[in-house]
N, C-alpha and C positions, 0 to 999 in steps of 0.2 A: 795398381801398385800398392802393395800392402806396406804398413809401417815397418814391418820387419825387413823389407827389402831395401829400405832407405839407408844410404851411407852418408855420414856427416864428415866433412873435411874441416879440420880446425886449423886456421891459419896461424902463423907464428905469434901473432899478437896475443892470442888467447893462452898460449902455453899448453902444457899437458894435463893439468889438473881437471879442467872442465871436461876434456875428452875421457879421462879415466872415470870420472863420475857418471858420464853418459854410458860408458861401457858397463858400469856397475848396474845400471837399470836396463841393460839388454840392448843397447843401441850399437850399431856398427859404426866405428869411428876410424878415420885415417888422419894421421898427423903430418903437418907440413914438412917437418924435417926428415920424415921417413921417405919422402918422395922428391924433395927439392932442396937445393942449397939454402942455408938459413937466410941469406941475403938476396935470394932470387926475387926479382920484381913481380908485383901482382900480375902485370901483363904477361909474364912468362907462365905462371902456374894457373891462372884463371881458365885459359882455353883447355888445358889438359884435364883439370878437375871437372870442368863442365862436360867435356866430351865423355868422361867416365860416368856421368850422371850423378856425381856427388853433390851434396848440398853444402854450401860454404857457410861456416859460422865464423864471425870475426868481431872485433871491437874497433876496427879501423874505419872510422866514419868517412875518411877521405876517399875510400874506394868508390863511393857513390858520387863523388864530386870531380875527380880527376877524369878528364875526357877520354884519355887512352884506356883507363880502367873501365869506364862506362862502356866504351866501344867493345872491349873484350867481353864484358858481361852480355851486351846485346848480341854480338856476333856469335857467341858460343852458347846462347840460351842458358846462362848461369842462373842459379837460384841462390841468392845471397841474403843472409840474415845478419844484421849489424846490431850488436849490443851498444846502445846509445846512452848509457847511464854514467858516463864520466868515470872518475876514479873509484873503483870498487876493489874490495879485497878479493883474493882468489876465492874464498868461501862465498862471498857475495855473488860473484859471477857464476859459480857452480849452482847455487840455489836458484838463480834466475833462469838459467838454461834448463835445469831439471824441471822447474815449475812450468816453463814455457814450451817444453818439447812437444806436447800434444797439440798445442796451438800452431806450432811451426809445421807439424805434419799435416794439420788440416789445411793450412795455407798452401803447402806443397801440392796436396791433392786437388785443391780447388782452383788453382791458378796456373795458367800456362807460363812457361819460361819464355823469355828471361824476366826476372823481376828482382827488385831489391826491397827487402822488408826490414823494419826496425823492431828490435826487441827492447822493451823498456824495463826499468827497475822493478815495476810492479808485475812483471811477467806478461804484460800485454804485448801482442805482436800485431803489427799493421803493415800493409803494403805501403812502401814509400814511393817507389817508381815501378809502374807496371810495364808490360811489354810495349804498349803504345807510347808511353812517355819515353822509354828508352830509345825506341825507334826515332821519335822526333828529335831527341837530343843528339843522335848520331847520324842523322841524314843531312 
């Protein structure tokens, strides 16, 4: 899987600016509101996005804590990256994702789905819950 074949799905929490910045550096991006109702629950879009092979970018930390959402991630082999740096400006979020995108791609290539990873303010990216952890949480 080459980096150019990866598609990123930005959930509604991130808005459009991060996606536009990623498109500007040549990344394939899909936006939540182009495919789903603005208020559609995560459990509705997670299976669809995952089955399409898209990589989820979000700043919704609860997505890794809500058992129904964790179940949707585990069952559908989702690859989720959560920005965990609290309240940031739009430009701050753009800078972090642009700086972290190569690390995100390395994690995607080196880890089997499903997983949840965290993206930090300093652009570090680490796996938070791997496939084994997710299976234990949902069994």
